[in-house]
Legacy VTK file of the C-alpha trace (Angstrom):
# vtk DataFile Version 3.0
C-alpha trace
ASCII
DATASET POLYDATA
POINTS 257 float
-7.638 7.364 -11.097
-5.431 9.399 -8.750
-4.049 12.901 -9.092
-1.780 14.626 -6.575
-1.325 18.264 -7.523
1.279 20.396 -5.724
0.765 18.623 -2.403
2.519 20.159 0.620
2.764 18.591 4.068
4.686 20.197 6.935
5.314 18.757 10.383
5.980 20.953 13.462
5.401 24.117 11.438
6.906 27.270 12.883
9.241 25.436 15.256
12.922 24.537 15.158
11.809 20.995 14.317
9.862 22.026 11.205
10.031 19.430 8.432
8.636 20.050 4.969
7.832 16.401 4.198
6.113 16.983 0.832
7.016 19.922 -1.420
4.657 20.629 -4.304
4.477 16.881 -4.792
2.806 15.863 -8.044
1.888 12.373 -9.217
-0.795 11.093 -11.580
-1.978 7.491 -11.891
-4.195 6.043 -14.587
-6.574 3.224 -13.709
-4.640 -0.037 -13.425
-1.239 1.618 -12.953
1.133 -0.245 -10.622
3.616 2.405 -9.487
6.642 1.490 -7.375
8.025 4.327 -5.225
11.617 4.386 -4.018
13.799 6.942 -2.258
16.043 7.447 0.743
14.913 7.801 4.330
12.949 11.017 4.778
12.239 11.393 1.058
8.481 11.600 1.639
7.416 8.147 0.428
5.384 7.136 3.471
4.137 10.696 4.001
2.683 10.622 0.498
0.871 7.342 1.196
-0.340 8.607 4.575
-1.676 11.745 2.893
-3.567 9.694 0.308
-5.012 7.533 3.098
-6.053 10.636 5.042
-3.771 10.068 8.031
-2.103 13.434 7.322
-3.943 16.455 5.967
-2.004 18.630 3.513
-1.135 22.269 4.086
-1.993 22.976 0.471
-2.477 21.255 -2.854
-5.193 18.951 -4.137
-5.907 15.217 -4.233
-8.457 13.739 -6.616
-9.420 10.062 -6.559
-11.641 8.751 -9.357
-12.888 12.301 -10.087
-13.705 12.910 -6.406
-11.829 15.587 -4.463
-10.549 13.860 -1.317
-8.046 16.531 -0.248
-9.662 17.182 3.126
-11.932 14.149 3.320
-11.632 12.539 6.803
-9.644 9.323 7.004
-12.598 7.185 8.122
-14.699 8.400 5.179
-12.105 7.761 2.479
-11.273 4.352 3.990
-13.954 2.772 1.790
-11.970 3.849 -1.282
-8.493 2.940 -0.026
-6.942 -0.474 0.573
-3.782 -0.415 2.665
-1.090 -2.778 3.923
1.450 -1.520 6.443
5.080 -2.485 7.056
4.235 -3.860 10.494
2.353 -7.203 10.229
0.702 -6.390 13.578
-1.273 -3.565 11.939
-4.173 -3.926 9.569
-5.911 -6.770 11.430
-7.713 -7.270 14.751
-5.481 -9.799 16.578
-8.132 -10.977 19.061
-10.605 -11.765 16.286
-10.571 -14.879 14.115
-9.536 -15.061 10.480
-13.139 -15.275 9.300
-14.203 -12.387 11.533
-11.444 -10.166 10.143
-12.402 -11.066 6.577
-16.083 -10.424 7.343
-15.220 -6.929 8.615
-13.229 -6.217 5.455
-16.073 -7.432 3.247
-18.450 -5.006 4.953
-16.142 -2.001 4.495
-18.158 1.016 3.398
-21.466 -0.850 3.738
-24.289 -0.744 6.236
-23.592 -3.179 9.079
-26.096 -5.097 11.170
-25.981 -6.813 14.541
-26.660 -10.211 12.947
-24.745 -12.902 14.814
-22.427 -15.221 12.915
-22.153 -15.428 9.153
-23.788 -17.306 6.341
-22.426 -20.652 5.151
-21.924 -19.162 1.672
-19.810 -16.370 3.143
-17.665 -18.841 5.047
-17.255 -20.984 1.912
-16.154 -17.895 -0.019
-13.517 -17.088 2.603
-12.258 -20.657 2.513
-11.933 -20.483 -1.266
-9.972 -17.238 -1.419
-7.709 -18.340 1.432
-6.887 -21.558 -0.438
-5.383 -19.433 -3.247
-2.746 -18.172 -0.811
-1.345 -21.711 -0.555
-0.634 -21.198 3.152
-3.085 -23.748 4.592
-5.202 -21.013 6.174
-8.456 -22.156 4.573
-8.778 -24.781 7.308
-8.084 -22.306 10.124
-11.002 -19.878 9.814
-11.647 -19.969 13.564
-7.998 -19.261 14.473
-7.272 -15.910 16.106
-5.186 -13.650 13.883
-2.794 -12.940 16.741
-1.624 -16.567 16.678
-0.434 -16.393 13.068
3.066 -15.659 11.783
3.952 -12.265 10.350
3.836 -13.554 6.781
0.444 -15.166 7.279
-0.909 -11.949 8.777
0.397 -9.872 5.880
-1.183 -12.271 3.386
-4.537 -11.961 5.148
-4.157 -8.173 5.364
-3.659 -8.168 1.584
-6.875 -10.141 1.157
-8.692 -7.751 3.483
-7.376 -4.711 1.585
-8.554 -6.094 -1.768
-11.663 -8.108 -0.837
-13.849 -5.156 -1.844
-11.970 -3.655 -4.797
-10.427 -0.357 -3.625
-9.989 2.673 -5.840
-6.323 2.718 -4.775
-4.163 0.096 -3.049
-1.312 1.389 -0.867
1.541 -0.977 0.004
3.944 0.731 2.405
7.086 -1.438 2.525
4.750 -4.314 3.351
7.454 -6.994 3.045
10.287 -5.133 4.844
9.658 -6.772 8.249
9.578 -10.317 6.841
12.382 -12.812 6.242
13.466 -13.089 2.562
11.550 -16.298 1.796
8.327 -15.043 3.390
8.750 -11.615 1.789
9.012 -13.215 -1.645
5.831 -15.213 -1.008
3.877 -12.162 0.177
5.110 -10.148 -2.822
4.055 -12.963 -5.145
0.565 -12.912 -3.601
0.472 -9.112 -3.879
1.280 -9.108 -7.583
-1.281 -11.828 -8.285
-4.057 -9.930 -6.485
-3.094 -6.676 -8.230
-3.106 -8.275 -11.683
-6.276 -10.298 -11.162
-8.170 -7.310 -9.760
-6.644 -4.745 -12.135
-5.905 -2.660 -9.048
-4.437 0.823 -9.218
-1.499 0.485 -6.838
1.246 2.491 -5.147
3.989 0.340 -3.591
6.821 1.794 -1.523
9.971 -0.309 -1.279
13.687 -0.010 -0.508
14.474 -3.072 -2.624
15.869 -1.804 -5.937
15.590 -5.193 -7.660
11.892 -5.382 -6.732
11.393 -1.785 -7.863
12.731 -2.672 -11.313
10.982 -6.041 -11.580
7.465 -5.137 -10.509
4.972 -2.557 -11.668
4.649 -0.623 -14.913
6.085 2.615 -13.508
8.911 3.503 -11.119
9.320 6.860 -9.384
12.198 8.156 -7.280
11.529 10.659 -4.509
13.879 13.075 -2.751
13.044 15.659 -0.098
9.309 15.445 -0.684
9.385 15.603 -4.473
9.231 13.132 -7.360
12.506 13.715 -9.202
12.693 10.782 -11.632
10.281 8.414 -13.347
10.804 5.375 -15.561
8.068 3.745 -17.602
7.687 1.289 -20.442
10.869 0.177 -22.160
13.003 2.561 -20.110
11.921 0.766 -16.931
12.259 -2.666 -18.547
15.862 -1.907 -19.524
16.799 -0.380 -16.167
19.402 -2.232 -14.080
20.187 -2.039 -10.372
23.596 -0.343 -10.976
21.887 2.268 -13.168
19.279 2.860 -10.471
22.038 3.237 -7.876
23.625 5.848 -10.150
20.292 7.698 -10.246
20.287 7.732 -6.438
23.847 9.002 -6.259
23.376 11.688 -8.934
20.261 12.857 -7.087
22.218 13.082 -3.849
20.219 10.281 -2.238
22.053 8.109 0.295
22.293 4.497 -0.860
21.983 1.923 1.905
23.983 -1.252 1.295
LINES 1 258
257 0 1 2 3 4 5 6 7 8 9 10 11 12 13 14 15 16 17 18 19 20 21 22 23 24 25 26 27 28 29 30 31 32 33 34 35 36 37 38 39 40 41 42 43 44 45 46 47 48 49 50 51 52 53 54 55 56 57 58 59 60 61 62 63 64 65 66 67 68 69 70 71 72 73 74 75 76 77 78 79 80 81 82 83 84 85 86 87 88 89 90 91 92 93 94 95 96 97 98 99 100 101 102 103 104 105 106 107 108 109 110 111 112 113 114 115 116 117 118 119 120 121 122 123 124 125 126 127 128 129 130 131 132 133 134 135 136 137 138 139 140 141 142 143 144 145 146 147 148 149 150 151 152 153 154 155 156 157 158 159 160 161 162 163 164 165 166 167 168 169 170 171 172 173 174 175 176 177 178 179 180 181 182 183 184 185 186 187 188 189 190 191 192 193 194 195 196 197 198 199 200 201 202 203 204 205 206 207 208 209 210 211 212 213 214 215 216 217 218 219 220 221 222 223 224 225 226 227 228 229 230 231 232 233 234 235 236 237 238 239 240 241 242 243 244 245 246 247 248 249 250 251 252 253 254 255 256
């Protein structure tokens, strides 16, 4: 579903502040893969996701998504193929619009849009149904402005928006890091359910080693813009947090306690 082949991204090239964020980065995902990405600060995790989303254009290398070369495809064009949830709950939604208006925008992603006012009763009923599965009581608040919701509620709705029209790739960039532990666990639970139900090819960046081991079918460790370790199958199932910490240390990656 996704192939990154020798991807290079450099910031401030030719200056004293030059940073080679991705160095011949290679990663290949089959359809339905749920890959968890970990690494220290500055390892290239978010840069890789931003490159896939089209926020950053690579210096060299190639990106192929579902047999389509997207290497230099503009961000707004590839948006119809990419679902994304950011670390900041304030991003990913329009705060001055209502819940149902945000969901309606997401449902029309990549489609022709009209100036028709309002929405059909069937559409509203569908939104109410999918919101009820979140178990957050939002199905009765369709007319509430997104900006009035808590961070966890906003992230849950952003997840729905990112997956309402099945994306080719779902990018979760530390999407629970800004939430309190209880809310983070709830949002992660919703994430996993949506991924499994939709059979979504997913890349999830996290700093939480326990989550990295528990979730997904593959785990990759990045350092200085490269993938340096991968665990799959039984190797990942048998991996423990202390062993993962040892991998960090042996790779020269700073471990934050």
